[in-house]
MARLUMVO-853509 format. One record per residue: x, y, z of N, C-alpha, C in turn; residue in three letters. Coordinates in pm, whole numbers, padded with zeros to 5 digits, always signed. Layout:
N
XYZXYZXYZAla
...
***
This chain:
371
+02384+01041-03012+02294+01075-02901+02218+01203-02933Unk
+02092+01208-02896+02010+01326-02921+02066+01444-02842Unk
+02096+01555-02910+02163+01670-02848+02071+01792-02856Unk
+02048+01857-02742+01958+01972-02737+02032+02092-02677Unk
+02014+02207-02739+02066+02334-02690+01956+02406-02614Unk
+01983+02445-02488+01884+02513-02404+01940+02650-02366Unk
+01860+02755-02390+01906+02892-02366+01803+02966-02283Unk
+01845+03019-02169+01759+03102-02085+01851+03186-01996Unk
+01823+03317-01988+01909+03404-01908+01886+03386-01757Unk
+01781+03315-01718+01757+03283-01577+01827+03151-01545Unk
+01936+03158-01467+02017+03039-01446+01943+02931-01366Unk
+01848+02971-01281+01771+02871-01207+01681+02792-01300Unk
+01612+02863-01389+01528+02794-01488+01614+02707-01580Unk
+01730+02761-01619+01821+02685-01705+01864+02555-01638Unk
+01898+02562-01510+01939+02442-01438+01825+02342-01427Unk
+01702+02393-01402+01586+02303-01392+01560+02233-01524Unk
+01565+02307-01633+01543+02247-01766+01650+02144-01796Unk
+01776+02175-01761+01886+02082-01787+01864+01951-01712Unk
+01825+01959-01584+01803+01836-01506+01691+01752-01567Unk
+01582+01818-01603+01468+01746-01660+01507+01673-01788Unk
+01577+01744-01877+01608+01687-02009+01719+01582-02001Unk
+01814+01601-01909+01915+01497-01889+01851+01369-01837Unk
+01751+01385-01749+01681+01268-01696+01605+01195-01807Unk
+01570+01266-01913+01502+01204-02027+01600+01136-02122Unk
+01732+01152-02094+01832+01083-02175+01895+01165-02284Unk
+01875+01296-02283+01932+01380-02388+02068+01436-02345Unk
+02152+01463-02443+02275+01539-02419+02237+01687-02423Unk
+02258+01758-02313+02209+01895-02298+02325+01992-02296Unk
+02319+02093-02383+02415+02203-02383+02339+02328-02341Unk
+02386+02398-02238+02313+02513-02185+02392+02642-02201Unk
+02318+02751-02218+02378+02885-02222+02282+02983-02156Unk
+02336+03068-02069+02256+03178-02016+02279+03306-02095Unk
+02382+03306-02180+02413+03422-02265+02374+03388-02409Unk
+02269+03451-02464+02225+03415-02600+02331+03446-02706Unk
+02418+03545-02679+02522+03576-02778+02620+03460-02792Unk
+02654+03396-02680+02741+03278-02687+02666+03159-02747Unk
+02539+03145-02713+02459+03035-02767+02450+03041-02918Unk
+02451+03161-02974+02438+03178-03120+02553+03114-03197Unk
+02663+03083-03127+02780+03023-03195+02775+02871-03197Unk
+02679+02812-03128+02674+02666-03114+02638+02598-03248Unk
+02691+02479-03266+02657+02396-03381+02643+02251-03333Unk
+02587+02168-03418+02587+02025-03391+02479+01975-03299Unk
+02369+02050-03286+02258+02002-03204+02137+01976-03294Unk
+02041+01901-03242+01924+01863-03321+01802+01947-03287Unk
+01793+01991-03161+01678+02068-03113+01731+02185-03031Unk
+01667+02301-03043+01700+02415-02958+01574+02458-02884Unk
+01587+02479-02753+01479+02528-02667+01527+02659-02607Unk
+01462+02771-02644+01509+02901-02598+01396+02982-02536Unk
+01432+03064-02438+01339+03164-02385+01321+03274-02489Unk
+01211+03349-02479+01192+03460-02573+01259+03587-02523Unk
+01225+03632-02402+01271+03761-02354+01406+03746-02286Unk
+01516+03789-02357+01652+03782-02304+01728+03906-02344Unk
+01831+03943-02268+01910+04061-02306+01995+04035-02430Unk
+02025+04141-02503+02112+04140-02621+02047+04073-02742Unk
+02000+03952-02727+01929+03883-02835+01801+03825-02777Unk
+01685+03854-02838+01564+03785-02792+01556+03649-02862Unk
+01457+03571-02826+01449+03435-02877+01438+03427-03029Unk
+01360+03518-03089+01343+03516-03235+01476+03547-03303Unk
+01548+03649-03251+01677+03685-03309+01778+03572-03294Unk
+01777+03507-03179+01868+03394-03158+01838+03281-03254Unk
+01709+03247-03271+01675+03138-03363+01717+03172-03506Unk
+01705+03299-03543+01749+03340-03677+01899+03320-03696Unk
+01977+03356-03592+02122+03338-03601+02159+03189-03603Unk
+02093+03110-03520+02123+02967-03515+02085+02896-03644Unk
+01978+02944-03708+01930+02876-03828+02033+02877-03940Unk
+02114+02984-03948+02214+02992-04055+02318+02881-04044Unk
+02354+02844-03921+02457+02742-03901+02398+02605-03870Unk
+02271+02602-03831+02204+02477-03794+02066+02471-03860Unk
+02062+02468-03993+01932+02484-04062+01832+02372-04031Unk
+01880+02255-03993+01789+02143-03970+01738+02136-03826Unk
+01797+02211-03735+01759+02202-03594+01613+02243-03575Unk
+01542+02167-03495+01400+02195-03467+01394+02297-03353Unk
+01308+02400-03370+01308+02514-03279+01186+02513-03188Unk
+01211+02519-03056+01108+02532-02955+01130+02663-02879Unk
+01022+02728-02838+01036+02855-02765+00952+02856-02639Unk
+01014+02900-02530+00945+02926-02403+00915+03075-02394Unk
+00794+03109-02351+00762+03250-02337+00662+03272-02225Unk
+00680+03380-02153+00587+03417-02047+00461+03477-02107Unk
+00356+03486-02025+00225+03529-02073+00231+03663-02143Unk
+00307+03760-02087+00306+03896-02142+00366+03902-02281Unk
+00443+03800-02321+00510+03804-02451+00437+03725-02558Unk
+00318+03671-02529+00251+03584-02624+00203+03660-02747Unk
+00193+03793-02740+00150+03867-02859+00252+03854-02972Unk
+00370+03805-02942+00472+03783-03045+00457+03646-03110Unk
+00354+03571-03073+00342+03433-03122+00341+03425-03273Unk
+00265+03513-03338+00257+03507-03484+00392+03535-03547Unk
+00465+03635-03494+00597+03666-03548+00693+03550-03526Unk
+00684+03487-03410+00772+03375-03380+00751+03261-03478Unk
+00625+03232-03509+00594+03123-03600+00642+03154-03741Unk
+00618+03279-03786+00649+03314-03924+00798+03340-03947Unk
+00863+03409-03854+01004+03443-03873+01095+03333-03821Unk
+01060+03274-03710+01148+03177-03648+01116+03034-03683Unk
+01005+03010-03753+00962+02875-03786+00964+02787-03661Unk
+00894+02833-03559+00892+02764-03431+00804+02640-03441Unk
+00856+02527-03399+00782+02401-03403+00673+02400-03298Unk
+00702+02455-03178+00603+02454-03070+00633+02569-02975Unk
+00530+02641-02931+00540+02743-02828+00499+02682-02694Unk
+00578+02706-02591+00548+02656-02457+00542+02774-02361Unk
+00441+02774-02274+00425+02884-02181+00505+02862-02054Unk
+00536+02974-01987+00594+02970-01853+00486+03009-01753Unk
+00465+02931-01647+00533+02805-01613+00487+02692-01704Unk
+00576+02596-01726+00544+02487-01817+00485+02368-01742Unk
+00414+02287-01814+00371+02156-01763+00483+02057-01794Unk
+00522+01980-01695+00632+01885-01714+00600+01788-01827Unk
+00477+01736-01829+00441+01639-01934+00441+01705-02071Unk
+00393+01830-02078+00391+01899-02208+00533+01929-02255Unk
+00620+01969-02160+00759+01998-02196+00829+01875-02252Unk
+00823+01764-02179+00893+01644-02224+00833+01588-02351Unk
+00700+01596-02362+00634+01548-02484+00674+01632-02604Unk
+00679+01764-02588+00714+01853-02699+00858+01831-02744Unk
+00949+01813-02648+01089+01787-02684+01100+01653-02757Unk
+01030+01553-02706+01034+01422-02772+00981+01432-02915Unk
+00870+01503-02934+00814+01519-03068+00908+01598-03158Unk
+00981+01695-03101+01077+01772-03181+01188+01682-03233Unk
+01240+01594-03147+01344+01501-03195+01287+01404-03298Unk
+01165+01359-03276+01101+01271-03374+01086+01344-03507Unk
+01046+01471-03499+01029+01550-03621+01164+01566-03693Unk
+01268+01594-03615+01402+01607-03675+01440+01481-03750Unk
+01418+01366-03684+01455+01239-03748+01370+01212-03873Unk
+01242+01246-03866+01156+01223-03982+01197+01310-04100Unk
+01227+01437-04074+01270+01526-04182+01402+01479-04241Unk
+01494+01440-04152+01623+01392-04200+01607+01267-04286Unk
+01520+01176-04238+01495+01054-04316+01426+01086-04448Unk
+01336+01187-04445+01268+01226-04567+01366+01274-04673Unk
+01462+01356-04631+01560+01407-04727+01646+01294-04782Unk
+01686+01203-04695+01768+01091-04741+01692+01002-04838Unk
+01568+00974-04804+01489+00885-04889+01452+00950-05022Unk
+01442+01081-05024+01414+01149-05150+01524+01120-05252Unk
+01647+01116-05201+01759+01085-05292+01757+00939-05338Unk
+01686+00855-05264+01681+00712-05297+01542+00670-05340Unk
+01464+00766-05393+01323+00741-05418+01298+00623-05511Unk
+01389+00599-05604+01367+00490-05699+01363+00355-05628Unk
+01445+00339-05522+01452+00211-05452+01358+00204-05331Unk
+01327+00320-05270+01256+00316-05143+01131+00404-05146Unk
+01061+00404-05255+00945+00491-05268+00837+00460-05163Unk
+00813+00335-05135+00710+00298-05039+00740+00354-04900Unk
+00867+00348-04859+00906+00402-04728+00889+00553-04724Unk
+00921+00619-04835+00906+00764-04843+00761+00806-04825Unk
+00670+00733-04888+00528+00764-04875+00483+00753-04730Unk
+00528+00648-04663+00490+00630-04523+00542+00743-04435Unk
+00664+00786-04459+00721+00894-04377+00649+01026-04404Unk
+00618+01052-04530+00544+01174-04562+00407+01176-04494Unk
+00344+01060-04488+00216+01051-04419+00232+01085-04271Unk
+00340+01037-04212+00366+01066-04071+00397+01214-04050Unk
+00467+01274-04145+00495+01418-04136+00366+01500-04142Unk
+00275+01460-04228+00147+01531-04236+00073+01524-04103Unk
+00078+01406-04039+00014+01393-03909+00077+01488-03808Unk
+00208+01503-03815+00276+01589-03720+00248+01737-03747Unk
+00220+01772-03871+00178+01910-03899+00046+01939-03828Unk
-00045+01839-03830-00172+01855-03759-00147+01871-03609Unk
-00055+01790-03555-00022+01802-03413+00036+01939-03382Unk
+00122+01987-03470+00182+02119-03450+00075+02227-03451Unk
-00019+02217-03545-00128+02315-03551-00207+02314-03422Unk
-00240+02195-03373-00317+02185-03249-00240+02247-03133Unk
-00109+02222-03129-00028+02279-03022-00023+02430-03028Unk
-00012+02484-03149-00009+02630-03164-00143+02691-03123Unk
-00253+02627-03161-00385+02679-03123-00398+02683-02972Unk
-00356+02574-02905-00363+02572-02759-00278+02682-02699Unk
-00159+02702-02757-00072+02808-02707-00132+02946-02723Unk
-00193+02972-02837-00253+03102-02862-00371+03127-02768Unk
-00455+03025-02750-00570+03042-02660-00524+03058-02516Unk
-00422+02983-02475-00369+02999-02340-00312+03138-02321Unk
-00251+03193-02428-00197+03329-02419-00307+03429-02386Unk
-00418+03420-02456-00528+03513-02429-00589+03485-02292Unk
-00592+03358-02253-00649+03323-02123-00570+03384-02008Unk
-00439+03403-02026-00360+03467-01922-00410+03609-01894Unk
-00470+03672-01995-00515+03810-01977-00662+03818-01940Unk
-00740+03719-01977-00885+03723-01954-00930+03584-01911Unk
-00960+03566-01783-00989+03432-01732-01115+03371-01793Unk
-01203+03452-01852-01327+03398-01909-01305+03340-02048Unk
-01194+03376-02113-01181+03350-02256-01166+03204-02290Unk
-01077+03132-02218-01040+02998-02263-01161+02905-02272Unk
-01237+02895-02165-01344+02797-02165-01462+02845-02249Unk
-01482+02976-02255-01581+03030-02350-01540+02991-02493Unk
-01412+03011-02526-01366+02981-02662-01381+02833-02694Unk
-01353+02748-02598-01364+02604-02624-01510+02561-02637Unk
-01596+02623-02556-01739+02590-02570-01791+02631-02708Unk
-01764+02756-02748-01821+02802-02876-01758+02728-02994Unk
-01633+02682-02979-01573+02606-03089-01645+02473-03108Unk
-01680+02408-02997-01751+02280-03008-01898+02300-03045Unk
-01960+02408-02994-02096+02441-03038-02097+02464-03189Unk
-01998+02540-03237-01992+02573-03380-01971+02447-03464Unk
-01886+02357-03417-01863+02233-03492-01991+02150-03501Unk
-02065+02145-03390-02190+02067-03391-02291+02126-03486Unk
-02305+02258-03488-02399+02321-03580-02353+02305-03725Unk
-02221+02312-03748-02167+02291-03882-02198+02149-03931Unk
-02188+02051-03843-02224+01915-03880-02371+01906-03919Unk
-02454+01980-03848-02598+01974-03873-02632+02024-04013Unk
-02554+02119-04065-02583+02174-04199-02499+02107-04307Unk
-02431+01996-04273-02367+01915-04376-02219+01936-04399Unk
-02152+02020-04319-02009+02036-04337-01938+01911-04285Unk
-01828+01875-04351-01753+01755-04314-01604+01781-04327Unk
-01526+01688-04274-01381+01687-04294-01312+01817-04257Unk
-01227+01865-04350-01147+01985-04326-01234+02108-04302Unk
-01351+02114-04366-01439+02229-04347-01486+02238-04201Unk
-01511+02123-04139-01548+02121-03997-01433+02172-03911Unk
-01312+02129-03943-01195+02172-03865-01176+02323-03875Unk
-01198+02379-03994-01184+02524-04012-01282+02599-03923Unk
-01407+02554-03921-01509+02619-03837-01469+02612-03690Unk
-01424+02496-03647-01384+02481-03506-01264+02569-03473Unk
-01164+02571-03562-01045+02654-03538-01080+02801-03534Unk
-01161+02847-03629-01198+02989-03633-01273+03031-03509Unk
-01366+02945-03464-01441+02976-03342-01351+02975-03220Unk
-01259+02880-03215-01166+02872-03102-01080+02998-03091Unk
-01040+03052-03206-00947+03166-03208-01018+03300-03226Unk
-01151+03303-03216-01223+03424-03257-01178+03550-03185Unk
-01141+03539-03058-01103+03657-02979-00953+03675-02966Unk
-00873+03602-03045-00728+03608-03029-00676+03749-03050Unk
-00745+03830-03130-00702+03968-03154-00705+04055-03031Unk
-00775+04011-02926-00779+04089-02803-00643+04094-02735Unk
-00550+04008-02777-00413+04018-02727-00357+04157-02759Unk
-00402+04215-02870-00353+04347-02911-00428+04464-02852Unk
-00529+04437-02767-00606+04545-02703-00544+04577-02567Unk
-00533+04703-02535-00472+04744-02408-00547+04686-02288Unk
-00471+04652-02183-00533+04600-02061-00634+04697-02002Unk
-00605+04827-02011-00695+04926-01952-00833+04923-02015Unk
-00840+04871-02138-00968+04857-02207-01021+04715-02192Unk
-00936+04616-02218-00981+04477-02215-01032+04437-02077Unk
-00965+04484-01972-00999+04442-01836-01076+04549-01759Unk
-01124+04650-01827-01196+04758-01759-01324+04704-01695Unk
-01347+04728-01566-01465+04671-01500-01595+04739-01537Unk
-01590+04864-01579-01713+04938-01612-01733+04951-01762Unk
-01836+05028-01802-01863+05047-01945-01748+05117-02017Unk
-01730+05084-02144-01627+05148-02226-01678+05281-02281Unk
-01588+05375-02298-01622+05502-02362-01630+05480-02513Unk
-01688+05574-02587-01692+05559-02734-01554+05539-02795Unk
-01453+05614-02748-01318+05597-02802-01262+05459-02768Unk
-01291+05410-02648-01244+05277-02611-01311+05168-02695Unk
-01437+05189-02730-01506+05093-02816-01443+05088-02955Unk
-01393+05204-03001-01327+05207-03132-01208+05112-03132Unk
-01128+05115-03024-01012+05025-03016-01056+04880-02998Unk
-01154+04858-02910-01201+04721-02887-01251+04657-03017Unk
-01316+04735-03100-01372+04681-03224-01267+04654-03330Unk
-01142+04682-03300-01034+04648-03392-00985+04505-03372Unk
-01034+04437-03265-00976+04306-03234-00998+04202-03344Unk
-01108+04205-03423-01114+04107-03533-01003+04126-03636Unk
-00968+04253-03664-00861+04279-03760-00726+04243-03701Unk
-00705+04272-03572-00580+04232-03507-00563+04080-03519Unk
-00670+04006-03488-00663+03861-03493-00636+03809-03634Unk
-00702+03870-03732-00682+03828-03871-00537+03847-03912Unk
-00478+03961-03877-00340+03987-03916-00243+03890-03848Unk
-00277+03846-03727-00192+03747-03659-00190+03613-03731Unk
-00306+03574-03786-00323+03437-03835-00313+03422-03987Unk
-00340+03528-04061-00360+03514-04206-00235+03466-04280Unk
-00117+03494-04225+00006+03453-04294+00044+03308-04267Unk
-00031+03243-04177-00006+03101-04153-00095+03022-04249Unk
-00038+02956-04349-00120+02894-04454-00228+02800-04400Unk
-00196+02723-04296-00291+02626-04246-00399+02690-04158Unk
-00390+02822-04133-00493+02892-04056-00560+03003-04137Unk
-00531+03009-04267-00584+03121-04346-00737+03123-04348Unk
-00800+03007-04370-00947+03004-04374-01007+03034-04238Unk
-00944+02981-04133-00991+03012-03998-00977+03161-03968Unk
-00873+03224-04024-00851+03367-04001-00967+03450-04056Unk
-01030+03404-04164-01145+03477-04218-01262+03475-04120Unk
-01278+03364-04048-01382+03358-03945-01351+03456-03834Unk
-01224+03462-03793-01182+03558-03690-01213+03701-03735Unk
-01182+03732-03860-01205+03867-03912-01353+03902-03914Unk
-01439+03805-03944-01580+03834-03968-01673+03791-03853Unk
-01618+03754-03738-01704+03695-03635-01798+03796-03569Unk
-01779+03926-03594-01871+04026-03539-01963+04083-03647Unk
-01963+04025-03767-02056+04068-03871-02196+04012-03843Unk
-02296+04075-03903-02436+04033-03884-02500+04005-04019Unk
-02599+03919-04019-02671+03883-04141-02729+04006-04210Unk
-02775+04106-04131-02838+04224-04190-02739+04334-04226Unk
-02609+04309-04211-02508+04406-04252-02475+04511-04148Unk
-02525+04497-04026-02503+04599-03924-02391+04563-03826Unk
-02308+04468-03865-02196+04430-03779-02069+04505-03816Unk
-01956+04455-03772-01827+04518-03801-01722+04406-03812Unk
-01606+04432-03876-01554+04563-03917-01588+04604-04061Unk
-01648+04514-04142-01664+04542-04285-01810+04562-04326Unk
-01903+04555-04231-02047+04569-04262-02092+04471-04370Unk
-02040+04349-04365-02082+04246-04460-02223+04199-04426Unk
-02292+04146-04526-02429+04099-04504-02451+03967-04576Unk
-02549+03890-04525-02592+03767-04590-02478+03670-04614Unk
-02478+03608-04731-02379+03506-04763-02244+03563-04803Unk
-02228+03696-04800-02095+03755-04814-02010+03724-04691Unk
-02075+03690-04581-02006+03648-04459-01976+03499-04472Unk
-01854+03457-04444-01820+03314-04456-01910+03234-04362Unk
-01941+03112-04401-02036+03032-04324-01987+03005-04183Unk
-01855+02992-04165-01803+02969-04031-01833+03084-03936Unk
-01825+03208-03986-01856+03325-03903-02006+03332-03874Unk
-02090+03293-03972-02235+03292-03948-02272+03186-03845Unk
-02205+03072-03851-02229+02967-03751-02184+03014-03614Unk
-02063+03073-03609-02010+03120-03481-02104+03220-03414Unk
-02163+03309-03491-02251+03412-03436-02362+03350-03350Unk
-02417+03240-03396-02522+03171-03319-02462+03104-03196Unk
-02351+03034-03214-02288+02963-03102-02247+03061-02992Unk
-02193+03176-03032-02148+03276-02935-02265+03332-02855Unk
-02376+03358-02923-02494+03411-02853-02548+03309-02754Unk
-02552+03184-02795-02600+03078-02706-02513+03071-02580Unk
-02381+03074-02598-02293+03065-02482-02305+03188-02393Unk
-02318+03306-02454-02329+03429-02376-02454+03426-02287Unk
-02564+03376-02340-02689+03374-02265-02688+03269-02155Unk
-02629+03154-02183-02640+03041-02089-02525+03034-01989Unk
-02425+03122-02000-02311+03119-01909-02323+03225-01801Unk
-02265+03196-01685-02263+03293-01575-02175+03412-01612Unk
-02219+03529-01569-02141+03651-01583-02131+03718-01446Unk
-02031+03807-01426-02020+03870-01294-02147+03943-01251Unk
-02224+03989-01350-02342+04070-01318-02473+03991-01325Unk
-02469+03861-01365-02592+03781-01368-02557+03634-01381Unk
-02650+03550-01345-02636+03406-01363-02674+03369-01507Unk
-02618+03257-01552-02657+03208-01683-02804+03171-01687Unk
-02865+03194-01804-03008+03167-01818-03031+03035-01892Unk
-03151+02981-01886-03178+02850-01946-03161+02851-02098Unk
-03138+02733-02153-03125+02719-02298-03252+02765-02369Unk
-03366+02753-02306-03491+02798-02369-03486+02948-02401Unk
-03420+03026-02315-03406+03170-02340-03318+03193-02463Unk
-03210+03116-02472-03122+03128-02589-03195+03089-02717Unk
-03272+02983-02712-03347+02940-02831-03446+03048-02875Unk
-03512+03109-02778-03607+03217-02812-03534+03333-02878Unk
-03413+03365-02830-03337+03477-02886-03291+03445-03029Unk
-03248+03323-03052-03206+03284-03187-03326+03291-03282Unk
-03439+03243-03236-03560+03247-03318-03601+03393-03348Unk
-03594+03479-03247-03636+03618-03262-03547+03695-03359Unk
-03416+03665-03357-03320+03742-03436-03283+03675-03569Unk
-03350+03566-03604-03325+03502-03733-03365+03599-03844Unk
-03275+03619-03940-03302+03710-04050-03250+03850-04025Unk
-03213+03883-03902-03152+04013-03874-03007+03989-03830Unk
-02990+03942-03708-02855+03912-03660-02802+03780-03716Unk
-02891+03683-03735-02849+03548-03770-02899+03505-03907Unk
-02821+03419-03971-02861+03350-04093-02985+03266-04061Unk
-03099+03292-04126-03222+03221-04088-03214+03070-04108Unk
-03143+03026-04213-03130+02881-04235-03050+02816-04123Unk
-02944+02884-04078-02864+02830-03969-02942+02836-03838Unk
-03023+02938-03820-03107+02946-03700-03203+02828-03695Unk
-03264+02794-03808-03354+02679-03812-03279+02550-03779Unk
-03156+02538-03832-03076+02419-03805-03044+02409-03656Unk
-03009+02522-03595-02981+02523-03452-03104+02477-03373Unk
-03220+02531-03408-03341+02500-03334-03384+02354-03350Unk
-03335+02288-03454-03371+02148-03476-03286+02052-03392Unk
-03179+02103-03331-03090+02017-03252-03143+02010-03108Unk
-03155+01892-03050-03208+01879-02913-03121+01953-02811Unk
-03185+02007-02708-03112+02078-02604-03009+01987-02537Unk
-03036+01858-02532-02942+01766-02468-02805+01765-02536Unk
-02802+01795-02665-02675+01801-02737-02588+01914-02683Unk
-02649+02031-02662-02573+02146-02612-02532+02122-02467Unk
-02617+02056-02389-02580+02023-02252-02462+01926-02249Unk
-02462+01832-02340-02351+01735-02347-02220+01807-02376Unk
-02222+01901-02469-02100+01973-02505-02050+02056-02387Unk
-02143+02126-02319-02103+02207-02204-02039+02117-02097Unk
-02098+02002-02072-02042+01910-01972-01905+01860-02014Unk
-01886+01840-02144-01756+01797-02195-01648+01901-02165Unk
-01681+02029-02187-01584+02135-02160-01560+02150-02009Unk
-01666+02136-01930-01649+02143-01785-01555+02033-01737Unk
-01565+01915-01799-01474+01805-01762-01331+01840-01801Unk
-01312+01906-01915-01179+01951-01956-01123+02050-01855Unk
-01207+02143-01809-01164+02244-01713-01121+02177-01582Unk
-01201+02082-01536-01168+02012-01412-01037+01934-01426Unk
-01017+01871-01542-00895+01794-01565-00774+01886-01568Unk
-00788+02003-01629-00678+02099-01635-00642+02148-01496Unk
-00744+02176-01415-00719+02221-01277-00648+02112-01197Unk
-00692+01988-01214-00631+01877-01142-00487+01855-01186Unk
-00461+01876-01313-00325+01854-01366-00225+01948-01300Unk
-00270+02070-01267-00181+02168-01207-00178+02159-01054Unk
-00267+02080-00995-00273+02072-00849-00142+02015-00794Unk
-00078+02089-00707+00046+02043-00648+00168+02059-00736Unk
+00155+02123-00852+00271+02144-00940+00372+02236-00870Unk
+00502+02204-00873+00600+02285-00799+00606+02430-00845Unk
+00572+02456-00969+00573+02594-01018+00441+02664-00999Unk
+00340+02592-00949+00208+02652-00930+00129+02653-01059Unk
-00001+02685-01050-00086+02686-01169-00059+02808-01255Unk
-00099+02806-01384-00093+02926-01465-00173+03037-01400Unk
-00141+03162-01437-00206+03276-01375-00357+03272-01391Unk
-00404+03224-01506-00548+03224-01533-00621+03129-01438Unk
-00565+03007-01418-00629+02914-01327-00623+02962-01184Unk
-00511+03027-01149-00499+03079-01013-00604+03187-00987Unk
-00624+03276-01087-00724+03380-01069-00863+03321-01062Unk
-00887+03221-01150-01021+03162-01155-01058+03091-01026Unk
-00955+03033-00959-00981+02959-00837-00969+03046-00712Unk
-00931+03173-00732-00918+03263-00620-00786+03252-00549Unk
-00688+03182-00611-00556+03164-00547-00477+03294-00552Unk
***
């Protein structure tokens, strides 16, 4: 029987998780004391909270890994602790990060995928020993594992963006719009396959480094002081350091690092110019400007796409790569409208998904809706 270890120092949350997972048919072992949980053996999946007394989630996973090296690791974490996401992934080899409050469908789906992953890895090891007789089966399982790595990457990206969204309600949907704008422009200039995915990932995560910026600066309602701007301008480097050690996000991390550079070399943090800037960052620069101009802000309404097109045309060769500016201008306005409507539909679906949830909506949706 599939056996899962669940650890949370909040006994009410622990009881809720136990009921949910038992209803899904799993054998559930629970602990509210992480020190006692660290002694457990014989489970396939572990789901632990991050912030706990005596041992935090990363430390607990490290202790459990020595005695349960094959167990698949899931972590629950509240919004304020998401800045540890990179450390959790690198040190704890976390399969999936889940936010508090959780979505019931996301929780059950993630646990199910974790057990599937456990079984696939176990089968992979067994079949490796029998490769001479079962090579065809091994190839099929490896293909399935590769697909699950993609799923894991997508889940981590969603978790990281949701983490930043908890602190800045404008970030999530802005990030999703510019990621799709960037992908469309990348397609226009001939990028395909994995290169397209890198551009989309880098654009999606461009502001992730703001997790490392103090709230007093990130959420300040008025203008920043010169000293505050110095800290704010460190966010591309913060983001790069979070992502660069993850092999499957290394190329996207370069876009994060360079997303504030300019074609004429007057950007930051490295004052790069021209084609020394990776193409994904040059593409993002245009997509970000378009979204900034056409989106509502607290101090003004969004302006028409024609205004954005004029700005891209005016700044080609200074702020923007002129070839990419020409490519942008060749794309019909209806394409950008379609993408914006697609993201608006995603936002509406997300809001509907949380409507009536017993734990209430995430903090970002609650703030956005005025709850």
